[in-house]
KELUM-608056 format. One record per residue: residue number from 1; residue in three letters; x, y, z of N, C-alpha, C, O, CB in turn. Coordinates in nm, 3 decimals. Each point is the difference from the previous one (the first is absolute). Glycine has a CB too. Example, Ala and Ser with C-alpha at 12.3 -4.5 7.8 and 13.67 -1.06 7.14 Angstrom:
BEGIN
PT   pos   code      n_px      n_py      n_pz     ca_px     ca_py     ca_pz      c_px      c_py      c_pz      o_px      o_py      o_pz     cb_px     cb_py     cb_pz
PT     1    ala     1.319    -0.569     0.780    -0.089     0.119     0.000     0.090     0.120     0.000     0.104    -0.002     0.066    -0.293    -0.115     0.059
PT     2    ser     0.154     0.222    -0.197     0.082     0.119     0.006    -0.077     0.109     0.073     0.051     0.111     0.017     0.067    -0.174    -0.232
//
This chain:
BEGIN
PT   pos   code      n_px      n_py      n_pz     ca_px     ca_py     ca_pz      c_px      c_py      c_pz      o_px      o_py      o_pz     cb_px     cb_py     cb_pz
PT     1    unk    24.277    13.404     0.357     0.107     0.053    -0.081    -0.043     0.101    -0.102     0.059     0.107    -0.016     0.051    -0.317     0.050
PT     2    unk    -0.221     0.170    -0.106    -0.051     0.089    -0.092    -0.038     0.142     0.050     0.025     0.101    -0.066    -0.098    -0.304    -0.042
PT     3    unk     0.013     0.204     0.226    -0.043     0.120     0.065     0.122     0.082     0.027    -0.001     0.122    -0.018    -0.200    -0.233     0.121
PT     4    unk     0.307     0.047    -0.061     0.126     0.077     0.038     0.060     0.072    -0.120     0.049     0.112     0.014     0.000    -0.280     0.165
PT     5    unk    -0.053     0.109    -0.292     0.054     0.050    -0.122    -0.087     0.118    -0.044     0.050     0.102    -0.048     0.044    -0.330    -0.016
PT     6    unk    -0.227     0.210     0.082    -0.079     0.122    -0.044     0.018     0.117     0.102     0.008     0.116    -0.039    -0.184    -0.268    -0.077
PT     7    unk     0.183     0.117     0.245     0.022     0.114     0.095     0.141     0.063    -0.026     0.015     0.122     0.010    -0.169    -0.236     0.170
PT     8    unk     0.261     0.029    -0.214     0.121     0.061    -0.023    -0.007     0.087    -0.123     0.062     0.106    -0.002     0.051    -0.294     0.116
PT     9    unk    -0.187     0.148    -0.222    -0.015     0.082    -0.119    -0.069     0.123     0.037     0.044     0.107    -0.043    -0.049    -0.302    -0.103
PT    10    unk    -0.097     0.193     0.218    -0.067     0.122     0.030     0.079     0.103     0.084    -0.024     0.121    -0.002    -0.178    -0.257    -0.013
PT    11    unk     0.297     0.080     0.088     0.092     0.093     0.072     0.104     0.071    -0.084     0.038     0.114     0.027    -0.071    -0.259     0.160
PT    12    unk     0.076     0.077    -0.285     0.114     0.059    -0.085    -0.044     0.037    -0.149     0.075     0.052    -0.082     0.092    -0.197     0.224
PT    13    unk    -0.293     0.111    -0.164    -0.049     0.041    -0.144    -0.113     0.090     0.007    -0.074     0.029    -0.095     0.144    -0.240     0.002
PT    14    unk    -0.080     0.270     0.262    -0.100     0.106     0.013     0.034     0.119    -0.104    -0.072     0.100    -0.006     0.037    -0.165     0.263
PT    15    unk     0.219     0.448    -1.774     0.053     0.072    -0.109     0.080     0.133     0.057    -0.043     0.053     0.102    -0.158    -0.148    -0.257
PT    16    unk     0.302     0.141     0.098     0.097     0.095     0.049    -0.028     0.139    -0.065    -0.039     0.011    -0.116     0.214    -0.199     0.151
PT    17    unk    -0.154     0.290     0.049    -0.010     0.136    -0.050     0.112     0.078     0.066    -0.015     0.044     0.114    -0.237    -0.059    -0.150
PT    18    unk     0.365     0.034    -0.034     0.109     0.047     0.069     0.092     0.093    -0.098    -0.038     0.031    -0.113     0.022    -0.247     0.270
PT    19    unk     0.126     0.252    -0.107     0.095     0.081    -0.059     0.128    -0.072    -0.021     0.028    -0.090     0.080    -0.135     0.280     0.021
PT    20    unk     0.187    -0.164    -0.197     0.121    -0.053    -0.025     0.099     0.109     0.023    -0.017     0.110    -0.052    -0.075    -0.277    -0.106
PT    21    unk     0.200     0.138     0.237     0.096     0.097     0.042     0.141    -0.020    -0.074     0.102     0.042     0.054    -0.228    -0.031     0.175
PT    22    unk     0.129    -0.074    -0.345     0.124    -0.016    -0.065     0.096    -0.108     0.052     0.102    -0.027    -0.062    -0.133     0.257     0.014
PT    23    unk    -0.005    -0.294     0.165     0.089    -0.098     0.050    -0.033    -0.128    -0.067    -0.111    -0.017    -0.050     0.138     0.133     0.266
PT    24    unk     0.061    -0.204    -0.218    -0.017    -0.139    -0.070    -0.093    -0.079     0.095     0.016     0.007     0.122     0.227    -0.011    -0.241
PT    25    unk    -0.337    -0.069     0.062    -0.077    -0.094     0.076     0.084    -0.118     0.057     0.099    -0.044    -0.059    -0.292     0.110    -0.084
PT    26    unk     0.149    -0.113     0.257     0.087    -0.114     0.057    -0.016    -0.130    -0.079    -0.088    -0.008    -0.086     0.067     0.110     0.315
PT    27    unk     0.100    -0.202    -0.203     0.005    -0.127    -0.059    -0.145    -0.057     0.015    -0.072     0.032     0.095     0.330    -0.066    -0.044
PT    28    unk    -0.295    -0.051    -0.145    -0.133    -0.053     0.003    -0.011    -0.120     0.091    -0.108    -0.021     0.053     0.074     0.105    -0.283
PT    29    unk     0.133    -0.161     0.252    -0.006    -0.101     0.097     0.025     0.039     0.143     0.085     0.087     0.020    -0.022    -0.223    -0.198
PT    30    unk    -0.120     0.088     0.270     0.015     0.041     0.144     0.013    -0.130     0.083    -0.078    -0.094    -0.018    -0.060     0.314    -0.014
PT    31    unk     0.238    -0.221     0.124     0.004    -0.102     0.092     0.075     0.058     0.118     0.123     0.011    -0.003    -0.135    -0.195    -0.172
PT    32    unk    -0.067     0.224     0.287     0.064     0.078     0.096    -0.066    -0.018     0.140    -0.107    -0.062     0.008     0.171     0.222    -0.192
PT    33    unk    -0.010    -0.114     0.284    -0.055     0.002     0.132    -0.067     0.129     0.023     0.061     0.098    -0.044     0.111    -0.252     0.124
PT    34    unk    -0.286     0.176    -0.019    -0.073     0.113     0.020    -0.033     0.027     0.148    -0.052    -0.084     0.073    -0.034     0.046    -0.300
PT    35    unk     0.121     0.162     0.268    -0.046     0.049     0.133    -0.115     0.079    -0.034     0.012     0.096    -0.076     0.210    -0.092     0.192
PT    36    unk    -0.341    -0.039    -0.062    -0.117     0.065    -0.032    -0.060     0.073     0.130    -0.010    -0.061     0.107    -0.028    -0.114    -0.298
PT    37    unk     0.003     0.298     0.178    -0.052     0.076     0.110    -0.130     0.057    -0.048    -0.010     0.068    -0.102     0.237    -0.014     0.198
PT    38    unk    -0.331    -0.088    -0.012    -0.139     0.049    -0.033    -0.066     0.053     0.136    -0.043    -0.079     0.084     0.016    -0.097    -0.287
PT    39    unk     0.022     0.301     0.219    -0.048     0.047     0.130     0.110    -0.037     0.109     0.119     0.030    -0.011    -0.374    -0.061    -0.062
PT    40    unk     0.200    -0.036     0.177     0.082    -0.042     0.111     0.037    -0.157    -0.022     0.062    -0.059     0.089    -0.180     0.243     0.073
PT    41    unk     0.083    -0.245    -0.273     0.027    -0.132    -0.029     0.128    -0.012    -0.079     0.031     0.084    -0.084    -0.272    -0.130     0.093
PT    42    unk     0.319    -0.065     0.019     0.119    -0.023    -0.070     0.000    -0.149    -0.056    -0.041    -0.094     0.067     0.163     0.273     0.083
PT    43    unk    -0.077    -0.190    -0.268    -0.003    -0.125    -0.057     0.136    -0.032    -0.070     0.070     0.094    -0.038    -0.321    -0.070     0.012
PT    44    unk     0.290    -0.151     0.010     0.110    -0.033    -0.090    -0.044    -0.105    -0.097    -0.072    -0.093     0.036     0.238     0.151     0.139
PT    45    unk    -0.127    -0.042    -0.292    -0.039    -0.101    -0.116     0.108    -0.008    -0.102     0.083     0.090    -0.017    -0.326    -0.037     0.043
PT    46    unk     0.241    -0.161    -0.091     0.081    -0.016    -0.128    -0.095     0.029    -0.105    -0.113    -0.047     0.001     0.273    -0.127     0.083
PT    47    unk    -0.114     0.256    -0.179    -0.082     0.032    -0.118     0.062    -0.035    -0.124     0.116     0.036    -0.022    -0.211     0.139     0.140
PT    48    unk     0.024    -0.248    -0.208     0.054    -0.042    -0.123    -0.095     0.041    -0.105    -0.122    -0.015     0.012     0.245    -0.173     0.091
PT    49    unk    -0.060     0.243    -0.214    -0.076     0.044    -0.125     0.058    -0.078    -0.122     0.121    -0.005    -0.023    -0.167     0.247     0.119
PT    50    unk    -0.038    -0.295    -0.162     0.038    -0.059    -0.131    -0.110     0.042    -0.103    -0.107     0.043     0.044     0.231    -0.248     0.068
PT    51    unk    -0.104     0.196    -0.233    -0.100     0.032    -0.101    -0.064    -0.126    -0.042     0.070    -0.097    -0.028     0.053     0.297    -0.050
PT    52    unk    -0.258    -0.204     0.071    -0.076    -0.105    -0.055    -0.001    -0.002    -0.154     0.055     0.087    -0.067    -0.190    -0.075     0.272
PT    53    unk     0.071    -0.115    -0.255     0.008    -0.010    -0.149    -0.060     0.119    -0.074     0.027     0.016    -0.119    -0.037    -0.261     0.145
PT    54    unk    -0.071     0.328     0.037    -0.053     0.116    -0.063     0.087     0.130     0.022    -0.039     0.108    -0.044    -0.188    -0.217     0.074
PT    55    unk     0.340     0.096     0.034     0.091     0.104     0.026    -0.040     0.083     0.128     0.056     0.106     0.027    -0.007    -0.100    -0.278
PT    56    unk    -0.150    -0.058     0.328    -0.048     0.076     0.118     0.084    -0.049     0.120     0.053    -0.111     0.002    -0.298     0.137    -0.096
PT    57    unk     0.254     0.059     0.188     0.076    -0.041     0.127    -0.078    -0.100     0.078    -0.120     0.016     0.022     0.228     0.206    -0.007
PT    58    unk    -0.043    -0.324     0.026    -0.051    -0.091     0.087     0.077     0.010     0.131     0.123    -0.007     0.002    -0.196    -0.139    -0.192
PT    59    unk     0.000     0.163     0.300     0.068     0.033     0.131    -0.030    -0.113     0.096    -0.111    -0.052     0.005     0.092     0.305    -0.040
PT    60    unk     0.124    -0.290     0.114    -0.016    -0.082     0.110     0.063     0.055     0.130     0.118     0.037     0.006    -0.127    -0.221    -0.168
PT    61    unk    -0.077     0.187     0.264     0.041     0.062     0.127     0.003    -0.120     0.105    -0.101    -0.069     0.012    -0.006     0.312    -0.071
PT    62    unk     0.213    -0.268     0.130     0.012    -0.102     0.093     0.041     0.075     0.138     0.110     0.053     0.013    -0.045    -0.239    -0.203
PT    63    unk    -0.156     0.186     0.282     0.025     0.070     0.124     0.089    -0.081     0.097    -0.012    -0.122     0.013    -0.209     0.236    -0.044
PT    64    unk     0.309    -0.040     0.097     0.089    -0.059     0.099    -0.023     0.057     0.132     0.049    -0.055     0.098     0.115     0.016    -0.266
PT    65    unk    -0.241     0.154     0.180    -0.026     0.068     0.126    -0.121     0.098    -0.024    -0.013     0.056    -0.109     0.267    -0.076     0.184
PT    66    unk    -0.339     0.038     0.024     0.010    -0.059     0.133    -0.031    -0.134     0.007    -0.039    -0.058    -0.101    -0.010     0.255     0.183
PT    67    unk     0.062    -0.260     0.034    -0.006    -0.136     0.021    -0.142    -0.056    -0.046    -0.006    -0.111    -0.053     0.177     0.139     0.246
PT    68    unk    -0.271     0.041    -0.175    -0.135    -0.039    -0.041    -0.015    -0.010    -0.154    -0.092    -0.069    -0.045     0.007     0.179     0.254
PT    69    unk     0.162    -0.051    -0.285     0.000    -0.016    -0.152     0.116    -0.075    -0.051     0.008    -0.025    -0.120    -0.124     0.235     0.101
PT    70    unk     0.198    -0.244     0.093     0.125    -0.081    -0.037    -0.040    -0.118    -0.074    -0.068    -0.086     0.055     0.191     0.158     0.143
PT    71    unk    -0.086    -0.083    -0.321    -0.026    -0.116    -0.091    -0.119     0.016    -0.092    -0.028    -0.086    -0.083     0.126    -0.056     0.256
PT    72    unk    -0.171     0.255    -0.156    -0.112     0.029    -0.085     0.060     0.048    -0.136     0.087     0.087    -0.004    -0.243    -0.028     0.207
PT    73    unk     0.107    -0.118    -0.314     0.047     0.040    -0.128    -0.130     0.047    -0.080    -0.105    -0.064     0.000     0.315    -0.105     0.007
PT    74    unk    -0.190     0.285    -0.073    -0.100     0.061    -0.089     0.054     0.023    -0.137     0.101     0.068    -0.016    -0.205     0.039     0.210
PT    75    unk     0.041    -0.159    -0.289     0.042     0.015    -0.136    -0.114     0.085    -0.077    -0.120    -0.026     0.007     0.258    -0.204     0.003
PT    76    unk    -0.087     0.326    -0.076    -0.083     0.087    -0.087     0.040    -0.015    -0.143     0.102     0.054    -0.044    -0.131     0.109     0.228
PT    77    unk    -0.053    -0.239    -0.259     0.033    -0.032    -0.142    -0.117     0.033    -0.083    -0.101    -0.070     0.001     0.257    -0.111     0.062
PT    78    unk    -0.143     0.289    -0.136    -0.107     0.059    -0.086    -0.122     0.030     0.091     0.014     0.077     0.095     0.067    -0.208    -0.306
PT    79    unk    -0.207     0.069     0.180    -0.100     0.027     0.081    -0.032    -0.105     0.104    -0.114    -0.014     0.043     0.039     0.146    -0.224
PT    80    unk     0.178    -0.209     0.222    -0.015    -0.111     0.097     0.094     0.020     0.113     0.117     0.032    -0.017    -0.186    -0.188    -0.162
PT    81    unk     0.010     0.134     0.304     0.076    -0.001     0.123    -0.001    -0.134     0.067    -0.107    -0.057     0.024     0.055     0.293     0.002
PT    82    unk     0.176    -0.292     0.007     0.004    -0.130     0.068     0.068     0.022     0.126     0.109     0.057     0.005    -0.107    -0.189    -0.213
PT    83    unk    -0.068     0.083     0.319     0.043     0.014     0.132     0.037    -0.146     0.049    -0.079    -0.092    -0.018    -0.070     0.308     0.057
PT    84    unk     0.275    -0.235     0.026     0.040    -0.132     0.033     0.064     0.015     0.148     0.068     0.097     0.034    -0.028    -0.173    -0.297
PT    85    unk    -0.071    -0.036     0.346     0.058    -0.010     0.124     0.005    -0.145     0.032    -0.103    -0.066    -0.013     0.026     0.290     0.082
PT    86    unk     0.184    -0.278    -0.029     0.009    -0.137     0.043    -0.059    -0.103    -0.080    -0.062    -0.093     0.052     0.070     0.184     0.148
PT    87    unk     0.007    -0.079    -0.337    -0.051    -0.101    -0.092    -0.149     0.030    -0.040    -0.049    -0.061    -0.096     0.210    -0.111     0.204
PT    88    unk    -0.233     0.261    -0.039    -0.129     0.041    -0.041     0.001     0.120    -0.097     0.077     0.094     0.021    -0.156    -0.183     0.197
PT    89    unk     0.001     0.086    -0.317     0.003     0.098    -0.110    -0.140     0.040    -0.028    -0.088    -0.085    -0.010     0.297    -0.012    -0.089
PT    90    unk    -0.235     0.229     0.084    -0.125     0.055    -0.033     0.023     0.106    -0.113     0.095     0.078     0.008    -0.184    -0.123     0.233
PT    91    unk     0.006     0.049    -0.343     0.012     0.085    -0.111    -0.132     0.080    -0.006    -0.111    -0.053     0.012     0.273    -0.107    -0.137
PT    92    unk    -0.141     0.290     0.104    -0.116     0.094    -0.020     0.034     0.107    -0.110     0.116     0.030    -0.026    -0.186    -0.065     0.275
PT    93    unk    -0.033     0.089    -0.308     0.037     0.110    -0.103     0.040     0.115     0.074    -0.053     0.029     0.107    -0.103    -0.105    -0.279
PT    94    unk     0.261     0.153     0.113     0.049     0.120     0.053    -0.109     0.095     0.023     0.003     0.076     0.097     0.207    -0.113    -0.206
PT    95    unk    -0.311     0.036     0.022    -0.106     0.091     0.018    -0.081     0.000     0.139    -0.065     0.096     0.040     0.055    -0.121    -0.288
PT    96    unk     0.024    -0.102     0.317    -0.061    -0.026     0.125     0.091     0.057     0.115    -0.048     0.011     0.113    -0.069    -0.221    -0.212
PT    97    unk     0.239     0.244     0.075     0.086     0.056     0.103    -0.034     0.141     0.022    -0.053     0.066    -0.089     0.232    -0.219     0.031
PT    98    unk    -0.149     0.203     0.181    -0.014     0.148     0.027     0.081     0.082    -0.104     0.118    -0.024    -0.025    -0.147    -0.024     0.277
PT    99    unk    -0.045     0.149    -0.311     0.063     0.077    -0.108     0.129     0.064     0.050     0.092     0.015    -0.080    -0.317     0.031    -0.025
PT   100    unk     0.238    -0.009     0.226     0.105     0.067     0.062     0.088    -0.073     0.091     0.068     0.058     0.085    -0.207     0.117    -0.111
PT   101    unk     0.140    -0.311     0.008     0.086    -0.083     0.074     0.149     0.022    -0.035     0.029     0.019    -0.118    -0.217    -0.182     0.130
PT   102    unk     0.277     0.161     0.074     0.139     0.035    -0.023     0.077    -0.080    -0.108     0.085     0.052    -0.072    -0.093     0.013     0.306
PT   103    unk    -0.028    -0.197    -0.241     0.080    -0.078    -0.099    -0.057     0.031    -0.135     0.077     0.000    -0.096    -0.022    -0.188     0.260
PT   104    unk    -0.178     0.213    -0.182    -0.056     0.030    -0.133     0.056     0.139    -0.040     0.046     0.019    -0.113    -0.264    -0.159     0.154
PT   105    unk     0.212     0.240     0.054     0.065     0.137    -0.034     0.137    -0.019    -0.032     0.041     0.058    -0.101    -0.185     0.063     0.248
PT   106    unk     0.227    -0.194    -0.077     0.139    -0.012    -0.018     0.029    -0.058    -0.143     0.087     0.051    -0.070    -0.056    -0.082     0.324
PT   107    unk    -0.107    -0.079    -0.297     0.010    -0.065    -0.129    -0.023     0.096    -0.112     0.073     0.006    -0.099    -0.147    -0.215     0.202
PT   108    unk    -0.036     0.286    -0.083    -0.046     0.094    -0.098     0.109     0.113    -0.014     0.035     0.036    -0.113    -0.285    -0.090     0.167
PT   109    unk     0.304     0.109     0.058     0.099     0.105    -0.007     0.129    -0.051    -0.051     0.068     0.070    -0.075    -0.177     0.044     0.258
PT   110    unk     0.148    -0.237    -0.144     0.129    -0.052    -0.061    -0.023    -0.022    -0.142     0.096     0.022    -0.073    -0.022    -0.132     0.280
PT   111    unk    -0.183     0.072    -0.261    -0.020    -0.018    -0.152     0.022     0.139    -0.058     0.076     0.013    -0.096    -0.250    -0.210     0.112
PT   112    unk     0.111     0.301     0.037     0.016     0.129    -0.050     0.150     0.056    -0.009     0.045     0.061    -0.097    -0.277    -0.030     0.190
PT   113    unk     0.298    -0.059     0.014     0.137     0.044     0.021     0.095    -0.076    -0.110     0.088     0.060    -0.063    -0.137    -0.018     0.331
PT   114    unk     0.022    -0.182    -0.285     0.078    -0.077    -0.081    -0.033     0.054    -0.159     0.082    -0.010    -0.091    -0.085    -0.206     0.280
PT   115    unk    -0.110     0.265    -0.201    -0.038     0.053    -0.137     0.025     0.136    -0.017    -0.054     0.063    -0.091    -0.110    -0.220     0.078
PT   116    unk     0.250     0.215     0.102     0.054     0.141    -0.027    -0.084     0.105     0.069     0.011     0.117    -0.037     0.076    -0.190    -0.186
PT   117    unk    -0.167     0.042     0.314    -0.079     0.113     0.076     0.041    -0.021     0.152    -0.057    -0.083     0.072    -0.159     0.091    -0.246
PT   118    unk     0.314     0.070     0.214     0.049    -0.005     0.137    -0.097     0.049     0.100     0.010    -0.039     0.117     0.209     0.067    -0.205
PT   119    unk    -0.315     0.058     0.052    -0.102     0.047     0.088    -0.124     0.030    -0.067     0.000     0.033    -0.119     0.166     0.050     0.256
PT   120    unk    -0.280    -0.092    -0.063    -0.124     0.023    -0.052    -0.107    -0.049     0.086     0.012     0.010     0.122     0.086    -0.016    -0.334
PT   121    unk    -0.208    -0.049     0.155    -0.109    -0.058     0.084    -0.044    -0.132    -0.049    -0.014    -0.018    -0.121    -0.061     0.240     0.174
PT   122    unk     0.051    -0.321     0.037    -0.044    -0.127    -0.039    -0.129    -0.020     0.086     0.003     0.023     0.121     0.237    -0.115    -0.186
PT   123    unk    -0.346     0.050     0.004    -0.130    -0.027     0.059    -0.031     0.136     0.088    -0.054    -0.013     0.110     0.088    -0.269    -0.105
PT   124    unk    -0.004     0.389    -0.047    -0.038     0.131     0.069     0.095     0.034     0.114    -0.019     0.104     0.062    -0.224    -0.145    -0.118
PT   125    unk     0.342    -0.038     0.089     0.103     0.030     0.093     0.126     0.046    -0.049     0.058    -0.067    -0.085    -0.160    -0.084     0.207
PT   126    unk     0.155     0.264    -0.076     0.135     0.042    -0.049     0.106    -0.100     0.035    -0.011    -0.069     0.101    -0.055     0.306    -0.078
PT   127    unk     0.169    -0.247    -0.104     0.114    -0.079     0.032     0.125     0.072    -0.051    -0.006     0.086    -0.088    -0.132    -0.298     0.080
PT   128    unk     0.258     0.172     0.070     0.127     0.058    -0.045     0.102    -0.114     0.007     0.007    -0.060     0.107    -0.064     0.301    -0.023
PT   129    unk     0.135    -0.279    -0.181     0.095    -0.098     0.008     0.144     0.060    -0.019     0.018     0.105    -0.061    -0.193    -0.270    -0.020
PT   130    unk     0.279     0.092     0.137     0.121     0.039    -0.020     0.098    -0.116    -0.048    -0.011    -0.110     0.053    -0.046     0.289     0.113
PT   131    unk     0.146    -0.157    -0.258     0.083    -0.105    -0.037     0.151     0.034     0.023     0.040     0.116     0.008    -0.218    -0.184    -0.173
PT   132    unk     0.253    -0.034     0.175     0.148     0.012     0.028     0.076    -0.105    -0.088    -0.036    -0.117     0.002    -0.007     0.198     0.245
PT   133    unk     0.135    -0.045    -0.315     0.072    -0.090    -0.084    -0.082    -0.088    -0.088     0.036    -0.115    -0.025     0.130     0.122     0.192
PT   134    unk    -0.284     0.047    -0.217    -0.083    -0.075    -0.093    -0.088    -0.088     0.067    -0.061    -0.083    -0.068     0.227     0.096    -0.093
PT   135    unk    -0.184    -0.007     0.304    -0.077    -0.094     0.067    -0.102     0.095     0.079     0.033     0.112     0.042     0.161    -0.308    -0.027
PT   136    unk    -0.318     0.141     0.001    -0.108     0.061     0.079     0.043    -0.008     0.139     0.037    -0.109     0.042    -0.217     0.050    -0.201
PT   137    unk     0.179     0.158     0.232     0.047     0.007     0.146    -0.102     0.044     0.100     0.007    -0.031     0.119     0.209     0.081    -0.206
PT   138    unk    -0.315     0.025     0.033    -0.098     0.047     0.098    -0.128     0.042    -0.069     0.005     0.056    -0.110     0.179     0.018     0.263
PT   139    unk    -0.302    -0.100    -0.091    -0.125     0.043    -0.047    -0.078     0.055     0.119    -0.027    -0.070     0.097     0.030    -0.098    -0.285
PT   140    unk    -0.041     0.309     0.175    -0.087     0.049     0.106    -0.131     0.030    -0.061    -0.013     0.059    -0.107     0.202     0.036     0.239
PT   141    unk    -0.294    -0.145    -0.053    -0.132     0.011    -0.039    -0.064     0.128     0.079     0.040     0.030     0.113    -0.050    -0.296    -0.162
PT   142    unk    -0.082     0.331    -0.012    -0.054     0.130     0.055    -0.079    -0.034     0.125    -0.038     0.094     0.071     0.025     0.017    -0.303
PT   143    unk    -0.017    -0.240     0.267    -0.063    -0.027     0.133     0.093    -0.014     0.107    -0.039    -0.032     0.112    -0.134    -0.074    -0.221
PT   144    unk     0.300     0.129     0.082     0.105    -0.015     0.109     0.077    -0.131    -0.002     0.093    -0.022     0.077    -0.236     0.167     0.062
PT   145    unk     0.100    -0.230    -0.227     0.073    -0.140    -0.009     0.128     0.012    -0.071     0.008     0.065    -0.104    -0.222    -0.187     0.100
PT   146    unk     0.314     0.062     0.058     0.133     0.007    -0.066     0.067    -0.135    -0.014     0.004    -0.079     0.094     0.021     0.307    -0.002
PT   147    unk     0.026    -0.255    -0.208     0.074    -0.126    -0.032     0.146     0.036    -0.026     0.029     0.071    -0.097    -0.237    -0.181    -0.003
PT   148    unk     0.296     0.063     0.181     0.139     0.013    -0.009     0.063    -0.134    -0.052    -0.013    -0.104     0.063     0.006     0.279     0.125
PT   149    unk     0.070    -0.168    -0.299     0.034    -0.126    -0.069     0.157    -0.018     0.006     0.076     0.094    -0.024    -0.287    -0.073    -0.136
PT   150    unk     0.254    -0.141     0.192     0.146    -0.023    -0.007     0.025    -0.136    -0.051     0.115    -0.040    -0.014    -0.072     0.193     0.200
//
């Protein structure tokens, strides 16, 4: 089971410098369904964001599709990443994750958007976010990955 979690993490986990365009940043809390497209791969996940005691965003991603990832939960809280599946849990430092993994890039870009930077670069990768009615609706990463939030 531990190997499965690590393999799943490698599949999906393979500071901000941006501009502010005068639009209001989205709400700080996030609890939504996400359709994720990365290359020819498609994923579905529930994404939740809350603030930890230091005011930093704490993210939880729970995959519902594809079938091979269904039930995998990934939490990014500060410098810690926790991977869970079927009662098994593994924690690793975020620094050990691939720098350009889509969940890490999403959480960094979402933090920038929430803090008033709708586009810019995170970890050297460009991103652009869109909001609607005060809610984060879309994040596009320069590597072609797209998160549609509902």
